[in-house]
C-alpha positions as CSV (number, residue, x, y, z in Angstrom):
1,M,69.0,-73.8,-20.5
2,L,72.1,-74.4,-22.4
3,G,71.4,-71.4,-24.5
4,A,71.4,-69.2,-21.4
5,I,74.7,-70.7,-20.2
6,A,76.2,-70.3,-23.5
7,G,75.3,-66.6,-23.4
8,D,76.9,-66.2,-20.1
9,I,80.1,-68.0,-21.0
10,I,80.5,-66.0,-24.2
11,G,79.6,-62.7,-22.7
12,S,81.9,-63.3,-19.7
13,V,85.0,-61.7,-21.1
14,Y,83.2,-58.7,-22.6
15,E,81.3,-57.5,-19.4
16,F,84.0,-55.1,-18.3
17,N,85.6,-55.0,-21.9
18,N,82.6,-54.2,-24.0
19,H,82.6,-55.1,-27.6
20,R,80.1,-52.8,-29.5
21,N,79.7,-55.0,-32.7
22,T,79.0,-58.7,-33.6
23,D,82.5,-59.6,-34.9
24,F,84.2,-61.4,-32.2
25,E,85.4,-64.9,-31.2
26,L,82.5,-66.7,-29.5
27,F,84.9,-68.8,-27.2
28,I,88.4,-67.8,-26.2
29,P,90.7,-69.4,-23.5
30,D,89.4,-66.9,-20.9
31,S,85.7,-67.6,-21.5
32,H,84.2,-68.9,-18.3
33,F,80.9,-69.5,-16.5
34,T,79.9,-66.9,-14.0
35,D,77.1,-66.5,-11.3
36,D,74.6,-66.5,-14.1
37,T,75.4,-70.1,-15.0
38,V,75.8,-71.2,-11.3
39,L,72.4,-69.9,-10.3
40,T,70.8,-71.2,-13.5
41,V,71.9,-74.5,-12.8
42,A,70.6,-74.0,-9.2
43,V,67.2,-73.2,-10.5
44,A,67.2,-76.4,-12.6
45,D,68.3,-78.4,-9.4
46,A,65.4,-76.8,-7.4
47,L,62.9,-77.8,-10.0
48,I,63.8,-81.4,-10.6
49,H,64.5,-82.3,-6.9
50,K,61.8,-80.1,-5.5
51,K,64.2,-78.1,-3.3
52,D,63.5,-74.7,-1.7
53,Y,65.0,-71.8,-3.8
54,G,66.6,-70.0,-0.9
55,S,68.4,-73.1,0.2
56,V,69.6,-74.2,-3.1
57,F,70.9,-70.7,-4.0
58,R,72.8,-70.7,-0.9
59,E,74.2,-74.2,-1.4
60,Y,75.4,-73.3,-5.0
61,G,76.6,-69.8,-4.0
62,L,78.8,-71.2,-1.2
63,R,80.2,-73.9,-3.4
64,Y,81.1,-71.4,-6.1
65,P,81.9,-68.3,-3.9
66,D,84.1,-66.4,-6.6
67,A,81.5,-66.6,-9.5
68,G,80.8,-62.9,-9.5
69,Y,77.8,-62.3,-7.4
70,G,76.5,-58.7,-6.7
71,G,77.3,-57.3,-3.4
72,R,73.9,-57.7,-1.7
73,F,73.5,-61.3,-3.0
74,Y,77.0,-62.2,-1.7
75,H,76.0,-60.8,1.8
76,W,72.7,-62.7,1.6
77,L,74.7,-65.9,1.0
78,R,76.8,-65.4,4.1
79,D,73.9,-64.5,6.3
80,P,71.4,-67.5,6.7
81,T,69.0,-65.4,8.7
82,M,68.7,-62.8,5.9
83,G,65.5,-62.7,3.9
84,P,64.7,-61.1,0.5
85,Y,66.2,-57.7,0.0
86,N,63.9,-56.0,-2.3
87,S,66.3,-56.2,-5.3
88,M,65.3,-54.9,-8.7
89,G,68.5,-56.2,-10.2
90,N,68.8,-58.5,-13.2
91,G,69.8,-61.6,-11.2
92,S,66.2,-62.9,-11.0
93,A,66.0,-62.9,-14.9
94,M,69.5,-64.4,-15.6
95,R,68.8,-67.5,-13.5
96,V,65.2,-68.3,-14.5
97,S,65.4,-69.9,-17.9
98,P,64.9,-73.5,-16.6
99,V,61.4,-72.5,-15.5
100,G,60.4,-71.6,-19.0
101,F,61.5,-75.1,-20.2
102,Y,60.1,-77.1,-17.3
103,C,56.7,-75.8,-16.6
104,D,53.7,-76.8,-18.7
105,T,51.2,-73.8,-18.6
106,V,51.5,-70.0,-18.6
107,D,50.1,-69.9,-15.0
108,E,52.8,-72.4,-13.9
109,V,55.5,-70.4,-15.6
110,L,54.5,-67.1,-14.0
111,K,54.0,-68.7,-10.5
112,E,57.3,-70.7,-10.6
113,A,59.3,-67.6,-12.0
114,K,57.9,-65.6,-9.2
115,C,58.9,-68.2,-6.5
116,S,62.4,-68.3,-8.0
117,A,62.7,-64.6,-7.9
118,E,61.2,-63.4,-4.7
119,V,63.6,-65.2,-2.3
120,T,66.1,-62.5,-3.1
121,H,64.5,-60.2,-5.8
122,N,61.1,-59.4,-4.3
123,H,60.9,-56.0,-5.8
124,P,58.1,-55.8,-8.5
125,E,60.7,-55.1,-11.2
126,G,62.8,-58.2,-10.1
127,I,59.7,-60.5,-10.2
128,K,58.5,-59.0,-13.4
129,A,61.9,-59.6,-15.2
130,A,61.9,-63.3,-14.2
131,Q,58.3,-63.8,-15.2
132,A,58.9,-62.1,-18.6
133,T,62.1,-64.1,-19.4
134,A,60.4,-67.5,-18.4
135,L,57.2,-66.7,-20.4
136,A,59.1,-65.6,-23.5
137,I,60.9,-69.0,-23.4
138,Y,57.7,-70.9,-22.9
139,I,55.9,-69.1,-25.7
140,G,58.7,-69.7,-28.1
141,R,59.0,-73.4,-27.2
142,T,55.3,-74.1,-27.6
143,G,55.0,-72.5,-31.1
144,G,54.6,-68.9,-30.6
145,D,56.2,-66.5,-33.0
146,K,58.3,-63.4,-32.2
147,K,55.4,-61.1,-32.6
148,D,53.5,-63.2,-30.1
149,I,56.3,-63.0,-27.6
150,R,56.8,-59.3,-28.1
151,T,53.1,-58.5,-27.8
152,E,52.6,-60.5,-24.7
153,L,55.5,-59.2,-22.8
154,E,54.7,-55.6,-23.7
155,R,50.9,-56.1,-22.8
156,R,51.5,-58.1,-19.6
157,F,54.6,-56.5,-18.2
158,G,54.6,-52.9,-19.8
159,Y,58.0,-53.3,-21.4
160,S,58.9,-51.3,-24.5
161,F,61.0,-53.0,-27.2
162,D,61.4,-50.0,-29.7
163,R,65.1,-49.5,-29.5
164,S,67.0,-51.3,-32.1
165,I,70.4,-53.1,-31.6
166,A,72.1,-50.4,-33.7
167,Y,70.9,-47.8,-31.4
168,L,71.8,-49.8,-28.3
169,Q,75.3,-50.4,-29.6
170,E,75.9,-46.6,-29.7
171,H,73.9,-45.5,-26.7
172,Y,73.4,-48.3,-24.1
173,K,75.0,-47.7,-20.7
174,Y,76.0,-50.3,-18.1
175,S,73.1,-51.2,-15.7
176,E,72.3,-54.1,-13.5
177,L,68.7,-53.1,-13.1
178,A,66.1,-55.6,-14.4
179,Q,64.2,-52.9,-16.1
180,D,67.4,-52.0,-18.1
181,T,68.3,-55.4,-19.0
182,I,65.2,-57.1,-20.5
183,P,64.8,-54.6,-23.3
184,P,68.2,-55.1,-24.8
185,A,68.0,-58.9,-24.3
186,M,64.7,-58.8,-26.1
187,A,66.0,-56.6,-28.9
188,A,68.8,-59.0,-29.6
189,F,66.3,-61.9,-29.9
190,L,63.8,-60.1,-31.9
191,E,66.4,-59.0,-34.5
192,A,68.3,-62.3,-34.5
193,T,68.3,-64.9,-37.3
194,D,69.4,-67.8,-35.1
195,L,70.8,-68.5,-31.6
196,I,74.3,-67.6,-32.3
197,D,73.2,-64.3,-34.0
198,C,71.2,-63.6,-31.0
199,I,74.1,-64.1,-28.6
200,R,76.4,-62.0,-30.8
201,K,73.8,-59.2,-30.8
202,A,73.3,-59.4,-27.1
203,V,76.9,-59.0,-26.4
204,S,77.4,-56.2,-28.9
205,V,75.0,-54.0,-26.9
206,G,77.7,-53.7,-24.2
207,G,76.9,-53.1,-20.5
208,D,76.3,-56.2,-18.4
209,S,77.2,-58.4,-21.4
210,D,77.2,-61.8,-20.0
211,T,73.7,-61.3,-18.3
212,I,72.1,-59.7,-21.3
213,A,73.4,-62.6,-23.5
214,C,72.4,-65.1,-20.9
215,I,68.9,-64.0,-21.0
216,A,68.7,-63.6,-24.7
217,G,70.4,-67.0,-25.2
218,G,67.7,-68.8,-23.1
219,I,64.8,-67.0,-25.0
220,A,66.6,-67.9,-28.3
221,E,67.0,-71.5,-27.4
222,G,63.2,-71.9,-26.6
223,Y,62.3,-70.2,-29.9
224,Y,64.8,-71.9,-32.2
225,G,64.3,-75.3,-30.6
226,G,67.7,-76.1,-29.3
227,V,71.4,-75.1,-29.3
228,P,74.0,-75.9,-32.1
229,D,76.2,-78.8,-31.3
230,S,79.3,-76.9,-31.6
231,I,78.1,-74.4,-29.0
232,I,77.1,-77.3,-26.7
233,R,80.5,-78.9,-27.0
234,S,82.1,-75.6,-26.1
235,V,79.8,-75.0,-23.2
236,R,80.3,-78.5,-21.7
237,E,84.1,-78.2,-21.8
238,R,83.9,-75.2,-19.4
239,L,81.5,-76.7,-16.9
240,D,82.7,-78.8,-13.9
241,D,81.4,-82.2,-13.2
242,H,79.0,-81.0,-10.6
243,L,77.3,-78.5,-12.8
244,L,77.1,-81.1,-15.8
245,V,75.4,-83.8,-13.7
246,V,72.5,-81.3,-12.9
247,V,72.5,-80.0,-16.5
248,D,72.1,-83.5,-17.7
249,E,69.4,-84.4,-15.2
250,F,67.4,-81.4,-16.0
251,L,67.7,-82.1,-19.7
252,A,66.7,-85.6,-19.2
253,S,63.6,-84.5,-17.2
254,L,62.2,-82.6,-20.1
């Protein structure tokens, strides 16, 4: 989960100021957590304390109302009677990484990822993106290689991962759609040599940089078996006490 949070924080300053190469400072004074981190921690909270996803998302969203939510999600936060709104946005994938670390079988991963998505993102693309992200993490952390992850996501979900980071750096356009976010995040992971390189490549694509890097960072953490201590320190410095308590509880539960 810390890999996903690191990707969000590192990418936060580049979302609306895209940096189309991998040469940049990972953490600068303005680097901060966004809605990606808030809702990732909310998923972790829901898992370890057996909470309802909809309730915990509203709890966290209202605690951090200025984290940068999309318009429809923000409206959903403010209206407790509102149900899922058929979103195919990338929000379901950006928050799902704890599922890939917490669940013990493929079936559990897919079921839990679907549950975490469908309270808001009940469009098939929104559900698929959450399942694909969580499954990639699970396969990586349980010994699968990059070919296994790529093959399974392409076979099971119909994604295509043929576009390189070099191509995406030149041609990728901003999109918050799930189907436009999973491929560049996976491209960063597939071409990376380590977690930091993965996050750098994800940010360099441009577009919704924090979310692409959040998704890629979570997958890389699962595959590479953790997050470098220097990254962990910089992440923890930027989280408040409430988020840190849940992060530590979640990590202790694994």
